[in-house]
C-alpha positions, 0 to 999 in steps of 0.5 A: 500500500502506497500513501505517498513518498518523499524525495530528498536532495540534501546537496541540491536544496533548490532542486525540485520538480515543478511538474510531476506525473505519478504512476503505479503498476502491479507488474511493471508493464501496465501503468495507471496514473494516480492523483497526488499533491505536494504536502510539504514544504509549502508557503502561503501567499494570500489564500494559495499554498505555493511549493517552495524549494527544500532538501525534502519534498513530501507528496501524498496520493489522493487515495492510497494505491496498492502496487508493486512499482512506482514511476515518477516522470518530470512534466515541467522543469525550470530553465536554470534549476535541475531536478535532483533526487538523491533519495526516495522513500515510499510512505504507507497510507496515513491512518485515521 
């Protein structure tokens, strides 16, 4: 069961994906896209939460998914900053 994931880039704190497609698969051949949101770190500007760079980014799936594989695809990038990932941690669904 997958509830989310953490992407860490401690040596590249300004690098994070501006756009990210998240897919899961049971067999590594048939993929299904799952809805997700960036849960941390965020900053607030008026009424809107905005993503900000940090050494770790926490993402939560809209609904927990049961799968063996997780695929992340960069869909939008920045012309100056790269997307670096040094560590990936898959999280269990939140309880409660």
